[in-house]
C-alpha positions as CSV (number, residue, x, y, z in Angstrom):
1,M,0.0,0.0,0.0
2,E,1.5,3.4,-1.0
3,V,1.0,6.1,1.4
4,T,0.4,9.6,0.1
5,M,0.5,13.0,1.6
6,S,-2.2,15.4,1.5
7,R,-1.6,18.5,-0.6
8,E,-1.4,20.6,2.6
9,T,1.2,18.3,4.1
10,D,3.2,18.1,0.9
11,W,3.2,21.9,0.7
12,A,4.4,22.3,4.3
13,V,7.2,19.9,3.6
14,F,8.2,21.8,0.5
15,E,8.2,25.1,2.5
16,K,10.1,23.6,5.2
17,A,12.8,22.2,2.7
18,V,13.2,25.6,1.3
19,E,13.7,27.1,4.9
20,V,16.2,24.6,5.6
21,T,18.1,24.8,2.2
22,A,18.2,28.6,2.6
23,S,19.7,28.3,6.1
24,A,22.2,25.7,5.0
25,V,23.6,27.5,2.0
26,R,23.5,31.0,3.3
27,G,27.1,30.9,4.4
28,T,28.2,29.3,1.1
29,A,26.9,32.0,-1.1
30,A,30.2,33.9,-0.9
31,G,32.3,30.7,-1.1
32,G,31.9,30.3,-4.8
33,Q,29.7,27.3,-4.8
34,P,28.2,26.6,-8.1
35,A,24.3,27.0,-8.5
36,S,23.7,23.4,-8.6
37,Y,25.0,23.0,-5.1
38,V,21.8,24.6,-3.8
39,G,19.6,22.4,-6.0
40,D,21.5,19.4,-4.6
41,V,21.1,20.4,-1.0
42,F,17.3,21.0,-1.6
43,R,16.7,17.7,-3.2
44,E,18.5,15.9,-0.2
45,V,16.6,18.0,2.4
46,Y,13.3,17.5,0.8
47,R,13.7,13.8,0.2
48,A,14.7,13.5,4.0
49,L,11.7,15.6,5.2
50,K,9.5,13.8,2.9
51,E,10.5,10.2,4.0
52,T,10.0,11.5,7.6
53,A,6.6,12.6,7.0
54,D,5.7,9.4,5.1
55,A,6.8,7.4,8.1
56,M,4.6,9.2,10.5
57,P,1.2,7.7,11.4
58,P,-1.9,9.2,10.1
59,K,-3.3,12.1,12.1
60,E,-6.5,10.1,12.7
61,T,-4.5,7.2,14.4
62,K,-5.3,6.9,18.2
63,A,-2.4,6.7,20.7
64,G,-1.4,3.2,21.7
65,F,-1.7,3.7,25.4
């Protein structure tokens, strides 16, 4: 069974990936990194956040205690 995120959750993950990427590369802007570096960082951050969000139980799930 493939789990898919809602559009709102996917958008929140995207926005957070943008924020994290901006923070991560802010100090490297003067360091002469190629533009592709930012894209690589974003892809990895987005992938990690999406995997984490997919692994979380659905909001409707009751606590197990």
